[in-house]
All heavy atoms as atom14 arrays in JSON, in Angstrom:
{
  "sequence": "MGCGIQTGAGAVLKRLRPEFGSTIAVYGCGTVGMSAIMAAKIAGCQQIIAGGGN",
  "atom14_mask": [
    [1, 1, 1, 1, 1, 1, 1, 1, 0, 0, 0, 0, 0, 0],
    [1, 1, 1, 1, 0, 0, 0, 0, 0, 0, 0, 0, 0, 0],
    [1, 1, 1, 1, 1, 1, 0, 0, 0, 0, 0, 0, 0, 0],
    [1, 1, 1, 1, 0, 0, 0, 0, 0, 0, 0, 0, 0, 0],
    [1, 1, 1, 1, 1, 1, 1, 1, 0, 0, 0, 0, 0, 0],
    [1, 1, 1, 1, 1, 1, 1, 1, 1, 0, 0, 0, 0, 0],
    [1, 1, 1, 1, 1, 1, 1, 0, 0, 0, 0, 0, 0, 0],
    [1, 1, 1, 1, 0, 0, 0, 0, 0, 0, 0, 0, 0, 0],
    [1, 1, 1, 1, 1, 0, 0, 0, 0, 0, 0, 0, 0, 0],
    [1, 1, 1, 1, 0, 0, 0, 0, 0, 0, 0, 0, 0, 0],
    [1, 1, 1, 1, 1, 0, 0, 0, 0, 0, 0, 0, 0, 0],
    [1, 1, 1, 1, 1, 1, 1, 0, 0, 0, 0, 0, 0, 0],
    [1, 1, 1, 1, 1, 1, 1, 1, 0, 0, 0, 0, 0, 0],
    [1, 1, 1, 1, 1, 1, 1, 1, 1, 0, 0, 0, 0, 0],
    [1, 1, 1, 1, 1, 1, 1, 1, 1, 1, 1, 0, 0, 0],
    [1, 1, 1, 1, 1, 1, 1, 1, 0, 0, 0, 0, 0, 0],
    [1, 1, 1, 1, 1, 1, 1, 1, 1, 1, 1, 0, 0, 0],
    [1, 1, 1, 1, 1, 1, 1, 0, 0, 0, 0, 0, 0, 0],
    [1, 1, 1, 1, 1, 1, 1, 1, 1, 0, 0, 0, 0, 0],
    [1, 1, 1, 1, 1, 1, 1, 1, 1, 1, 1, 0, 0, 0],
    [1, 1, 1, 1, 0, 0, 0, 0, 0, 0, 0, 0, 0, 0],
    [1, 1, 1, 1, 1, 1, 0, 0, 0, 0, 0, 0, 0, 0],
    [1, 1, 1, 1, 1, 1, 1, 0, 0, 0, 0, 0, 0, 0],
    [1, 1, 1, 1, 1, 1, 1, 1, 0, 0, 0, 0, 0, 0],
    [1, 1, 1, 1, 1, 0, 0, 0, 0, 0, 0, 0, 0, 0],
    [1, 1, 1, 1, 1, 1, 1, 0, 0, 0, 0, 0, 0, 0],
    [1, 1, 1, 1, 1, 1, 1, 1, 1, 1, 1, 1, 0, 0],
    [1, 1, 1, 1, 0, 0, 0, 0, 0, 0, 0, 0, 0, 0],
    [1, 1, 1, 1, 1, 1, 0, 0, 0, 0, 0, 0, 0, 0],
    [1, 1, 1, 1, 0, 0, 0, 0, 0, 0, 0, 0, 0, 0],
    [1, 1, 1, 1, 1, 1, 1, 0, 0, 0, 0, 0, 0, 0],
    [1, 1, 1, 1, 1, 1, 1, 0, 0, 0, 0, 0, 0, 0],
    [1, 1, 1, 1, 0, 0, 0, 0, 0, 0, 0, 0, 0, 0],
    [1, 1, 1, 1, 1, 1, 1, 1, 0, 0, 0, 0, 0, 0],
    [1, 1, 1, 1, 1, 1, 0, 0, 0, 0, 0, 0, 0, 0],
    [1, 1, 1, 1, 1, 0, 0, 0, 0, 0, 0, 0, 0, 0],
    [1, 1, 1, 1, 1, 1, 1, 1, 0, 0, 0, 0, 0, 0],
    [1, 1, 1, 1, 1, 1, 1, 1, 0, 0, 0, 0, 0, 0],
    [1, 1, 1, 1, 1, 0, 0, 0, 0, 0, 0, 0, 0, 0],
    [1, 1, 1, 1, 1, 0, 0, 0, 0, 0, 0, 0, 0, 0],
    [1, 1, 1, 1, 1, 1, 1, 1, 1, 0, 0, 0, 0, 0],
    [1, 1, 1, 1, 1, 1, 1, 1, 0, 0, 0, 0, 0, 0],
    [1, 1, 1, 1, 1, 0, 0, 0, 0, 0, 0, 0, 0, 0],
    [1, 1, 1, 1, 0, 0, 0, 0, 0, 0, 0, 0, 0, 0],
    [1, 1, 1, 1, 1, 1, 0, 0, 0, 0, 0, 0, 0, 0],
    [1, 1, 1, 1, 1, 1, 1, 1, 1, 0, 0, 0, 0, 0],
    [1, 1, 1, 1, 1, 1, 1, 1, 1, 0, 0, 0, 0, 0],
    [1, 1, 1, 1, 1, 1, 1, 1, 0, 0, 0, 0, 0, 0],
    [1, 1, 1, 1, 1, 1, 1, 1, 0, 0, 0, 0, 0, 0],
    [1, 1, 1, 1, 1, 0, 0, 0, 0, 0, 0, 0, 0, 0],
    [1, 1, 1, 1, 0, 0, 0, 0, 0, 0, 0, 0, 0, 0],
    [1, 1, 1, 1, 0, 0, 0, 0, 0, 0, 0, 0, 0, 0],
    [1, 1, 1, 1, 0, 0, 0, 0, 0, 0, 0, 0, 0, 0],
    [1, 1, 1, 1, 1, 1, 1, 1, 0, 0, 0, 0, 0, 0]
  ],
  "atom14_positions": [
    [[9.23, 1.49, 13.42], [8.73, 0.54, 12.52], [7.25, 0.35, 12.7], [6.49, 0.25, 11.78], [9.39, -0.85, 12.7], [9.02, -1.85, 11.7], [10.21, -3.28, 11.69], [9.09, -4.59, 11.76], [0.0, 0.0, 0.0], [0.0, 0.0, 0.0], [0.0, 0.0, 0.0], [0.0, 0.0, 0.0], [0.0, 0.0, 0.0], [0.0, 0.0, 0.0]],
    [[6.75, 0.42, 13.91], [5.29, 0.17, 14.25], [4.46, 1.31, 13.63], [3.38, 1.08, 13.06], [0.0, 0.0, 0.0], [0.0, 0.0, 0.0], [0.0, 0.0, 0.0], [0.0, 0.0, 0.0], [0.0, 0.0, 0.0], [0.0, 0.0, 0.0], [0.0, 0.0, 0.0], [0.0, 0.0, 0.0], [0.0, 0.0, 0.0], [0.0, 0.0, 0.0]],
    [[5.03, 2.52, 13.62], [4.29, 3.64, 13.07], [4.28, 3.62, 11.6], [3.22, 3.87, 10.98], [5.03, 4.89, 13.57], [4.23, 6.5, 12.89], [0.0, 0.0, 0.0], [0.0, 0.0, 0.0], [0.0, 0.0, 0.0], [0.0, 0.0, 0.0], [0.0, 0.0, 0.0], [0.0, 0.0, 0.0], [0.0, 0.0, 0.0], [0.0, 0.0, 0.0]],
    [[5.22, 3.11, 10.99], [5.3, 3.05, 9.47], [4.3, 2.0, 8.95], [3.62, 2.21, 7.99], [0.0, 0.0, 0.0], [0.0, 0.0, 0.0], [0.0, 0.0, 0.0], [0.0, 0.0, 0.0], [0.0, 0.0, 0.0], [0.0, 0.0, 0.0], [0.0, 0.0, 0.0], [0.0, 0.0, 0.0], [0.0, 0.0, 0.0], [0.0, 0.0, 0.0]],
    [[4.11, 0.9, 9.71], [3.18, -0.2, 9.34], [1.89, 0.36, 9.47], [0.93, 0.15, 8.57], [3.56, -1.46, 10.21], [4.85, -2.01, 9.73], [2.38, -2.48, 9.93], [5.33, -3.15, 10.66], [0.0, 0.0, 0.0], [0.0, 0.0, 0.0], [0.0, 0.0, 0.0], [0.0, 0.0, 0.0], [0.0, 0.0, 0.0], [0.0, 0.0, 0.0]],
    [[1.51, 0.94, 10.48], [0.14, 1.44, 10.73], [-0.16, 2.59, 9.73], [-1.32, 2.66, 9.24], [0.04, 2.17, 12.2], [0.15, 1.12, 13.27], [0.08, 1.75, 14.56], [0.62, 2.72, 14.81], [-0.41, 0.97, 15.55], [0.0, 0.0, 0.0], [0.0, 0.0, 0.0], [0.0, 0.0, 0.0], [0.0, 0.0, 0.0], [0.0, 0.0, 0.0]],
    [[0.76, 3.44, 9.31], [0.59, 4.53, 8.46], [0.26, 3.98, 7.01], [-0.67, 4.31, 6.36], [1.77, 5.47, 8.39], [1.9, 6.02, 9.74], [1.54, 6.62, 7.43], [0.0, 0.0, 0.0], [0.0, 0.0, 0.0], [0.0, 0.0, 0.0], [0.0, 0.0, 0.0], [0.0, 0.0, 0.0], [0.0, 0.0, 0.0], [0.0, 0.0, 0.0]],
    [[1.23, 3.13, 6.59], [1.02, 2.49, 5.19], [-0.17, 1.61, 5.06], [-1.01, 1.89, 4.09], [0.0, 0.0, 0.0], [0.0, 0.0, 0.0], [0.0, 0.0, 0.0], [0.0, 0.0, 0.0], [0.0, 0.0, 0.0], [0.0, 0.0, 0.0], [0.0, 0.0, 0.0], [0.0, 0.0, 0.0], [0.0, 0.0, 0.0], [0.0, 0.0, 0.0]],
    [[-0.33, 0.73, 5.98], [-1.59, -0.16, 5.75], [-2.87, 0.61, 6.06], [-3.77, 0.27, 5.48], [-1.34, -1.32, 6.86], [0.0, 0.0, 0.0], [0.0, 0.0, 0.0], [0.0, 0.0, 0.0], [0.0, 0.0, 0.0], [0.0, 0.0, 0.0], [0.0, 0.0, 0.0], [0.0, 0.0, 0.0], [0.0, 0.0, 0.0], [0.0, 0.0, 0.0]],
    [[-2.82, 1.47, 7.02], [-4.0, 2.32, 7.37], [-4.38, 3.18, 6.29], [-5.67, 3.29, 6.0], [0.0, 0.0, 0.0], [0.0, 0.0, 0.0], [0.0, 0.0, 0.0], [0.0, 0.0, 0.0], [0.0, 0.0, 0.0], [0.0, 0.0, 0.0], [0.0, 0.0, 0.0], [0.0, 0.0, 0.0], [0.0, 0.0, 0.0], [0.0, 0.0, 0.0]],
    [[-3.47, 3.72, 5.58], [-3.8, 4.58, 4.37], [-4.54, 3.84, 3.34], [-5.5, 4.24, 2.7], [-2.51, 5.18, 3.83], [0.0, 0.0, 0.0], [0.0, 0.0, 0.0], [0.0, 0.0, 0.0], [0.0, 0.0, 0.0], [0.0, 0.0, 0.0], [0.0, 0.0, 0.0], [0.0, 0.0, 0.0], [0.0, 0.0, 0.0], [0.0, 0.0, 0.0]],
    [[-4.12, 2.56, 3.03], [-4.72, 1.8, 2.01], [-6.05, 1.14, 2.53], [-7.11, 1.38, 1.9], [-3.8, 0.59, 1.57], [-4.5, -0.33, 0.62], [-2.6, 1.17, 0.85], [0.0, 0.0, 0.0], [0.0, 0.0, 0.0], [0.0, 0.0, 0.0], [0.0, 0.0, 0.0], [0.0, 0.0, 0.0], [0.0, 0.0, 0.0], [0.0, 0.0, 0.0]],
    [[-6.06, 0.6, 3.7], [-7.24, -0.17, 4.17], [-8.35, 0.75, 4.68], [-9.55, 0.43, 4.48], [-6.84, -1.23, 5.2], [-5.88, -2.34, 4.79], [-5.53, -3.19, 5.83], [-6.55, -3.15, 3.66], [0.0, 0.0, 0.0], [0.0, 0.0, 0.0], [0.0, 0.0, 0.0], [0.0, 0.0, 0.0], [0.0, 0.0, 0.0], [0.0, 0.0, 0.0]],
    [[-8.02, 1.74, 5.4], [-9.03, 2.59, 6.05], [-9.38, 3.81, 5.28], [-10.5, 4.31, 5.39], [-8.45, 3.07, 7.52], [-8.01, 2.01, 8.35], [-9.06, 1.73, 9.46], [-8.59, 0.52, 10.38], [-9.76, -0.08, 10.93], [0.0, 0.0, 0.0], [0.0, 0.0, 0.0], [0.0, 0.0, 0.0], [0.0, 0.0, 0.0], [0.0, 0.0, 0.0]],
    [[-8.45, 4.33, 4.58], [-8.7, 5.63, 3.97], [-9.0, 5.44, 2.42], [-9.98, 5.96, 1.87], [-7.47, 6.6, 4.02], [-7.69, 7.98, 3.43], [-8.78, 8.76, 4.22], [-8.67, 10.11, 3.58], [-9.84, 10.87, 3.56], [-10.93, 10.33, 4.16], [-9.77, 12.03, 3.07], [0.0, 0.0, 0.0], [0.0, 0.0, 0.0], [0.0, 0.0, 0.0]],
    [[-8.05, 4.75, 1.73], [-8.28, 4.49, 0.3], [-9.39, 3.6, -0.11], [-10.13, 3.74, -1.06], [-6.84, 4.1, -0.28], [-6.87, 3.89, -1.89], [-7.26, 5.41, -2.52], [-5.56, 3.58, -2.3], [0.0, 0.0, 0.0], [0.0, 0.0, 0.0], [0.0, 0.0, 0.0], [0.0, 0.0, 0.0], [0.0, 0.0, 0.0], [0.0, 0.0, 0.0]],
    [[-9.38, 2.39, 0.62], [-10.39, 1.42, 0.44], [-10.52, 0.88, -0.91], [-11.63, 1.07, -1.52], [-11.76, 1.7, 1.03], [-11.68, 2.04, 2.42], [-13.14, 2.43, 2.97], [-12.93, 3.08, 4.3], [-13.84, 3.95, 4.67], [-14.9, 4.26, 4.11], [-13.61, 4.59, 5.93], [0.0, 0.0, 0.0], [0.0, 0.0, 0.0], [0.0, 0.0, 0.0]],
    [[-9.48, 0.42, -1.57], [-9.6, 0.0, -3.02], [-10.53, -1.17, -3.19], [-10.68, -2.0, -2.34], [-8.14, -0.42, -3.34], [-7.59, -0.91, -2.02], [-8.16, 0.03, -1.0], [0.0, 0.0, 0.0], [0.0, 0.0, 0.0], [0.0, 0.0, 0.0], [0.0, 0.0, 0.0], [0.0, 0.0, 0.0], [0.0, 0.0, 0.0], [0.0, 0.0, 0.0]],
    [[-11.25, -1.14, -4.35], [-12.18, -2.3, -4.69], [-11.31, -3.45, -5.1], [-10.17, -3.27, -5.61], [-13.04, -1.82, -5.85], [-13.94, -0.73, -5.45], [-14.91, -0.29, -6.61], [-15.01, -1.01, -7.56], [-15.63, 0.8, -6.44], [0.0, 0.0, 0.0], [0.0, 0.0, 0.0], [0.0, 0.0, 0.0], [0.0, 0.0, 0.0], [0.0, 0.0, 0.0]],
    [[-11.86, -4.58, -4.92], [-11.27, -5.85, -5.37], [-10.9, -5.81, -6.88], [-11.86, -5.56, -7.73], [-12.17, -7.07, -4.96], [-11.56, -8.4, -5.26], [-10.65, -8.98, -4.29], [-11.75, -9.02, -6.49], [-10.06, -10.12, -4.48], [-11.07, -10.24, -6.8], [-10.3, -10.85, -5.76], [0.0, 0.0, 0.0], [0.0, 0.0, 0.0], [0.0, 0.0, 0.0]],
    [[-9.77, -6.1, -7.3], [-9.39, -6.22, -8.63], [-8.88, -4.81, -9.13], [-8.55, -4.75, -10.31], [0.0, 0.0, 0.0], [0.0, 0.0, 0.0], [0.0, 0.0, 0.0], [0.0, 0.0, 0.0], [0.0, 0.0, 0.0], [0.0, 0.0, 0.0], [0.0, 0.0, 0.0], [0.0, 0.0, 0.0], [0.0, 0.0, 0.0], [0.0, 0.0, 0.0]],
    [[-8.79, -3.82, -8.27], [-8.33, -2.46, -8.82], [-6.76, -2.44, -8.87], [-6.07, -3.39, -8.58], [-8.9, -1.45, -7.92], [-8.37, -1.59, -6.61], [0.0, 0.0, 0.0], [0.0, 0.0, 0.0], [0.0, 0.0, 0.0], [0.0, 0.0, 0.0], [0.0, 0.0, 0.0], [0.0, 0.0, 0.0], [0.0, 0.0, 0.0], [0.0, 0.0, 0.0]],
    [[-6.33, -1.4, -9.4], [-4.9, -1.12, -9.52], [-4.51, 0.01, -8.56], [-5.22, 0.96, -8.41], [-4.47, -0.7, -10.94], [-4.93, -1.7, -11.89], [-3.01, -0.38, -11.12], [0.0, 0.0, 0.0], [0.0, 0.0, 0.0], [0.0, 0.0, 0.0], [0.0, 0.0, 0.0], [0.0, 0.0, 0.0], [0.0, 0.0, 0.0], [0.0, 0.0, 0.0]],
    [[-3.33, -0.22, -7.97], [-2.86, 0.88, -7.07], [-1.39, 1.18, -7.3], [-0.63, 0.25, -7.82], [-2.98, 0.36, -5.57], [-2.79, 1.45, -4.57], [-2.17, -0.84, -5.24], [-3.15, 1.09, -3.11], [0.0, 0.0, 0.0], [0.0, 0.0, 0.0], [0.0, 0.0, 0.0], [0.0, 0.0, 0.0], [0.0, 0.0, 0.0], [0.0, 0.0, 0.0]],
    [[-0.94, 2.46, -7.13], [0.48, 2.71, -7.35], [0.99, 3.2, -6.03], [0.29, 4.03, -5.31], [0.66, 3.78, -8.34], [0.0, 0.0, 0.0], [0.0, 0.0, 0.0], [0.0, 0.0, 0.0], [0.0, 0.0, 0.0], [0.0, 0.0, 0.0], [0.0, 0.0, 0.0], [0.0, 0.0, 0.0], [0.0, 0.0, 0.0], [0.0, 0.0, 0.0]],
    [[2.2, 2.88, -5.58], [2.78, 3.23, -4.44], [4.14, 3.82, -4.64], [4.92, 3.23, -5.35], [2.94, 2.07, -3.4], [3.7, 2.41, -2.18], [1.6, 1.37, -3.11], [0.0, 0.0, 0.0], [0.0, 0.0, 0.0], [0.0, 0.0, 0.0], [0.0, 0.0, 0.0], [0.0, 0.0, 0.0], [0.0, 0.0, 0.0], [0.0, 0.0, 0.0]],
    [[4.31, 5.1, -4.23], [5.56, 5.71, -4.51], [6.45, 5.77, -3.22], [6.03, 6.37, -2.25], [5.32, 7.15, -5.01], [4.55, 7.25, -6.28], [3.23, 7.4, -6.31], [5.3, 7.15, -7.45], [2.55, 7.4, -7.48], [4.63, 7.17, -8.65], [3.23, 7.26, -8.7], [2.58, 7.25, -9.81], [0.0, 0.0, 0.0], [0.0, 0.0, 0.0]],
    [[7.54, 5.06, -3.29], [8.5, 4.98, -2.19], [8.28, 3.59, -1.62], [7.25, 3.15, -1.35], [0.0, 0.0, 0.0], [0.0, 0.0, 0.0], [0.0, 0.0, 0.0], [0.0, 0.0, 0.0], [0.0, 0.0, 0.0], [0.0, 0.0, 0.0], [0.0, 0.0, 0.0], [0.0, 0.0, 0.0], [0.0, 0.0, 0.0], [0.0, 0.0, 0.0]],
    [[9.37, 2.9, -1.42], [9.44, 1.58, -1.0], [10.18, 1.35, 0.37], [10.74, 0.27, 0.66], [10.0, 0.65, -2.05], [9.08, 0.53, -3.52], [0.0, 0.0, 0.0], [0.0, 0.0, 0.0], [0.0, 0.0, 0.0], [0.0, 0.0, 0.0], [0.0, 0.0, 0.0], [0.0, 0.0, 0.0], [0.0, 0.0, 0.0], [0.0, 0.0, 0.0]],
    [[9.95, 2.28, 1.34], [10.46, 2.13, 2.62], [9.43, 1.45, 3.51], [8.5, 0.63, 2.97], [0.0, 0.0, 0.0], [0.0, 0.0, 0.0], [0.0, 0.0, 0.0], [0.0, 0.0, 0.0], [0.0, 0.0, 0.0], [0.0, 0.0, 0.0], [0.0, 0.0, 0.0], [0.0, 0.0, 0.0], [0.0, 0.0, 0.0], [0.0, 0.0, 0.0]],
    [[9.46, 1.57, 4.77], [8.57, 0.91, 5.62], [7.05, 1.28, 5.29], [6.22, 0.33, 5.22], [8.84, 1.28, 7.13], [10.24, 0.95, 7.43], [7.96, 0.54, 8.07], [0.0, 0.0, 0.0], [0.0, 0.0, 0.0], [0.0, 0.0, 0.0], [0.0, 0.0, 0.0], [0.0, 0.0, 0.0], [0.0, 0.0, 0.0], [0.0, 0.0, 0.0]],
    [[6.74, 2.51, 5.2], [5.37, 2.92, 4.95], [4.89, 2.37, 3.52], [3.75, 1.73, 3.41], [5.25, 4.44, 4.84], [3.8, 4.85, 4.45], [5.59, 5.02, 6.19], [0.0, 0.0, 0.0], [0.0, 0.0, 0.0], [0.0, 0.0, 0.0], [0.0, 0.0, 0.0], [0.0, 0.0, 0.0], [0.0, 0.0, 0.0], [0.0, 0.0, 0.0]],
    [[5.76, 2.51, 2.48], [5.43, 1.94, 1.15], [5.26, 0.39, 1.17], [4.32, -0.06, 0.52], [0.0, 0.0, 0.0], [0.0, 0.0, 0.0], [0.0, 0.0, 0.0], [0.0, 0.0, 0.0], [0.0, 0.0, 0.0], [0.0, 0.0, 0.0], [0.0, 0.0, 0.0], [0.0, 0.0, 0.0], [0.0, 0.0, 0.0], [0.0, 0.0, 0.0]],
    [[6.18, -0.35, 1.77], [6.1, -1.69, 1.82], [4.73, -2.2, 2.55], [4.15, -3.08, 2.12], [7.29, -2.42, 2.35], [8.46, -2.21, 1.55], [8.4, -2.8, -0.11], [8.4, -4.64, 0.31], [0.0, 0.0, 0.0], [0.0, 0.0, 0.0], [0.0, 0.0, 0.0], [0.0, 0.0, 0.0], [0.0, 0.0, 0.0], [0.0, 0.0, 0.0]],
    [[4.45, -1.53, 3.66], [3.26, -1.75, 4.39], [2.01, -1.47, 3.5], [0.95, -2.28, 3.52], [3.09, -0.96, 5.61], [4.22, -1.25, 6.47], [0.0, 0.0, 0.0], [0.0, 0.0, 0.0], [0.0, 0.0, 0.0], [0.0, 0.0, 0.0], [0.0, 0.0, 0.0], [0.0, 0.0, 0.0], [0.0, 0.0, 0.0], [0.0, 0.0, 0.0]],
    [[2.01, -0.45, 2.7], [0.93, -0.17, 1.73], [0.83, -1.21, 0.76], [-0.29, -1.63, 0.27], [1.18, 1.21, 1.09], [0.0, 0.0, 0.0], [0.0, 0.0, 0.0], [0.0, 0.0, 0.0], [0.0, 0.0, 0.0], [0.0, 0.0, 0.0], [0.0, 0.0, 0.0], [0.0, 0.0, 0.0], [0.0, 0.0, 0.0], [0.0, 0.0, 0.0]],
    [[1.89, -1.74, 0.21], [1.91, -2.88, -0.81], [1.25, -4.08, -0.2], [0.47, -4.77, -0.81], [3.36, -3.05, -1.3], [3.78, -1.92, -2.12], [3.35, -4.41, -2.15], [5.31, -1.85, -2.48], [0.0, 0.0, 0.0], [0.0, 0.0, 0.0], [0.0, 0.0, 0.0], [0.0, 0.0, 0.0], [0.0, 0.0, 0.0], [0.0, 0.0, 0.0]],
    [[1.69, -4.39, 1.0], [1.11, -5.55, 1.64], [-0.39, -5.39, 1.86], [-1.18, -6.41, 1.72], [1.77, -5.89, 3.07], [3.15, -6.35, 2.86], [4.05, -6.84, 4.33], [4.19, -5.35, 5.25], [0.0, 0.0, 0.0], [0.0, 0.0, 0.0], [0.0, 0.0, 0.0], [0.0, 0.0, 0.0], [0.0, 0.0, 0.0], [0.0, 0.0, 0.0]],
    [[-0.76, -4.21, 2.34], [-2.2, -4.02, 2.48], [-2.99, -4.05, 1.17], [-4.17, -4.54, 1.17], [-2.54, -2.67, 3.19], [0.0, 0.0, 0.0], [0.0, 0.0, 0.0], [0.0, 0.0, 0.0], [0.0, 0.0, 0.0], [0.0, 0.0, 0.0], [0.0, 0.0, 0.0], [0.0, 0.0, 0.0], [0.0, 0.0, 0.0], [0.0, 0.0, 0.0]],
    [[-2.42, -3.57, 0.1], [-3.04, -3.66, -1.2], [-3.29, -5.08, -1.67], [-4.27, -5.4, -2.14], [-2.2, -2.83, -2.17], [0.0, 0.0, 0.0], [0.0, 0.0, 0.0], [0.0, 0.0, 0.0], [0.0, 0.0, 0.0], [0.0, 0.0, 0.0], [0.0, 0.0, 0.0], [0.0, 0.0, 0.0], [0.0, 0.0, 0.0], [0.0, 0.0, 0.0]],
    [[-2.29, -5.92, -1.3], [-2.43, -7.31, -1.61], [-3.47, -7.97, -0.89], [-4.4, -8.69, -1.28], [-1.14, -8.01, -1.35], [-1.04, -9.49, -1.66], [-1.19, -9.8, -3.15], [-1.07, -11.24, -3.37], [-1.42, -11.58, -4.77], [0.0, 0.0, 0.0], [0.0, 0.0, 0.0], [0.0, 0.0, 0.0], [0.0, 0.0, 0.0], [0.0, 0.0, 0.0]],
    [[-3.56, -7.68, 0.39], [-4.61, -8.2, 1.35], [-6.05, -7.69, 0.83], [-6.98, -8.32, 0.92], [-4.49, -7.73, 2.76], [-3.21, -8.49, 3.35], [-5.71, -7.92, 3.74], [-2.71, -7.86, 4.63], [0.0, 0.0, 0.0], [0.0, 0.0, 0.0], [0.0, 0.0, 0.0], [0.0, 0.0, 0.0], [0.0, 0.0, 0.0], [0.0, 0.0, 0.0]],
    [[-6.18, -6.39, 0.29], [-7.46, -5.87, -0.07], [-7.8, -6.43, -1.48], [-8.88, -6.11, -1.88], [-7.26, -4.33, -0.24], [0.0, 0.0, 0.0], [0.0, 0.0, 0.0], [0.0, 0.0, 0.0], [0.0, 0.0, 0.0], [0.0, 0.0, 0.0], [0.0, 0.0, 0.0], [0.0, 0.0, 0.0], [0.0, 0.0, 0.0], [0.0, 0.0, 0.0]],
    [[-6.9, -7.18, -2.11], [-7.38, -7.81, -3.42], [-7.02, -6.99, -4.66], [-7.62, -7.24, -5.64], [0.0, 0.0, 0.0], [0.0, 0.0, 0.0], [0.0, 0.0, 0.0], [0.0, 0.0, 0.0], [0.0, 0.0, 0.0], [0.0, 0.0, 0.0], [0.0, 0.0, 0.0], [0.0, 0.0, 0.0], [0.0, 0.0, 0.0], [0.0, 0.0, 0.0]],
    [[-6.17, -6.06, -4.61], [-5.75, -5.3, -5.7], [-5.13, -6.24, -6.77], [-4.25, -7.14, -6.37], [-4.76, -4.27, -5.43], [-5.57, -2.88, -4.41], [0.0, 0.0, 0.0], [0.0, 0.0, 0.0], [0.0, 0.0, 0.0], [0.0, 0.0, 0.0], [0.0, 0.0, 0.0], [0.0, 0.0, 0.0], [0.0, 0.0, 0.0], [0.0, 0.0, 0.0]],
    [[-5.52, -6.06, -8.03], [-4.99, -6.93, -9.11], [-3.52, -6.62, -9.5], [-2.69, -7.38, -9.63], [-5.88, -6.88, -10.3], [-5.48, -7.84, -11.4], [-6.41, -7.93, -12.54], [-7.36, -7.12, -12.55], [-6.19, -8.72, -13.41], [0.0, 0.0, 0.0], [0.0, 0.0, 0.0], [0.0, 0.0, 0.0], [0.0, 0.0, 0.0], [0.0, 0.0, 0.0]],
    [[-3.37, -5.24, -9.72], [-2.09, -4.79, -10.11], [-1.54, -3.78, -9.01], [-2.28, -2.96, -8.56], [-2.11, -4.08, -11.41], [-2.28, -5.0, -12.6], [-2.09, -4.25, -13.8], [-2.12, -2.99, -13.93], [-1.95, -5.02, -14.99], [0.0, 0.0, 0.0], [0.0, 0.0, 0.0], [0.0, 0.0, 0.0], [0.0, 0.0, 0.0], [0.0, 0.0, 0.0]],
    [[-0.28, -4.04, -8.57], [0.29, -3.1, -7.52], [1.54, -2.69, -8.22], [2.51, -3.34, -8.41], [0.61, -3.91, -6.2], [-0.76, -4.47, -5.68], [1.36, -2.99, -5.24], [-0.59, -5.44, -4.51], [0.0, 0.0, 0.0], [0.0, 0.0, 0.0], [0.0, 0.0, 0.0], [0.0, 0.0, 0.0], [0.0, 0.0, 0.0], [0.0, 0.0, 0.0]],
    [[1.6, -1.33, -8.43], [2.8, -0.76, -9.05], [3.57, 0.03, -7.97], [3.01, 0.8, -7.3], [2.45, 0.29, -10.17], [1.48, -0.43, -11.27], [3.52, 0.94, -10.85], [0.73, 0.44, -12.11], [0.0, 0.0, 0.0], [0.0, 0.0, 0.0], [0.0, 0.0, 0.0], [0.0, 0.0, 0.0], [0.0, 0.0, 0.0], [0.0, 0.0, 0.0]],
    [[4.83, -0.29, -7.86], [5.62, 0.31, -6.8], [6.9, 1.04, -7.43], [7.5, 0.38, -8.26], [6.14, -0.79, -5.85], [0.0, 0.0, 0.0], [0.0, 0.0, 0.0], [0.0, 0.0, 0.0], [0.0, 0.0, 0.0], [0.0, 0.0, 0.0], [0.0, 0.0, 0.0], [0.0, 0.0, 0.0], [0.0, 0.0, 0.0], [0.0, 0.0, 0.0]],
    [[7.16, 2.23, -7.04], [8.25, 2.98, -7.49], [9.03, 3.55, -6.43], [8.46, 4.19, -5.49], [0.0, 0.0, 0.0], [0.0, 0.0, 0.0], [0.0, 0.0, 0.0], [0.0, 0.0, 0.0], [0.0, 0.0, 0.0], [0.0, 0.0, 0.0], [0.0, 0.0, 0.0], [0.0, 0.0, 0.0], [0.0, 0.0, 0.0], [0.0, 0.0, 0.0]],
    [[10.24, 3.31, -6.34], [11.24, 3.83, -5.32], [12.15, 4.81, -5.96], [12.51, 4.76, -7.11], [0.0, 0.0, 0.0], [0.0, 0.0, 0.0], [0.0, 0.0, 0.0], [0.0, 0.0, 0.0], [0.0, 0.0, 0.0], [0.0, 0.0, 0.0], [0.0, 0.0, 0.0], [0.0, 0.0, 0.0], [0.0, 0.0, 0.0], [0.0, 0.0, 0.0]],
    [[12.3, 5.99, -5.27], [13.23, 7.04, -5.8], [14.24, 7.36, -4.83], [14.3, 7.16, -3.68], [0.0, 0.0, 0.0], [0.0, 0.0, 0.0], [0.0, 0.0, 0.0], [0.0, 0.0, 0.0], [0.0, 0.0, 0.0], [0.0, 0.0, 0.0], [0.0, 0.0, 0.0], [0.0, 0.0, 0.0], [0.0, 0.0, 0.0], [0.0, 0.0, 0.0]],
    [[15.3, 8.01, -5.38], [16.35, 8.45, -4.59], [16.22, 9.99, -4.3], [15.93, 10.71, -5.1], [17.71, 8.2, -5.24], [17.91, 6.84, -5.42], [17.06, 5.94, -5.47], [19.11, 6.33, -5.36], [0.0, 0.0, 0.0], [0.0, 0.0, 0.0], [0.0, 0.0, 0.0], [0.0, 0.0, 0.0], [0.0, 0.0, 0.0], [0.0, 0.0, 0.0]]
  ]
}
């Protein structure tokens, strides 16, 4: 779980660095995806689109 949180949030906050008010899409809603969604909210993304697949 710790690795998934660091990977998802780190990808958004450290690598992607979205601008305030931007839109982000996250594919997969496991630990990494949910962490990316939380980081996008913290970064101030206006629209967060999440898609999970089987």
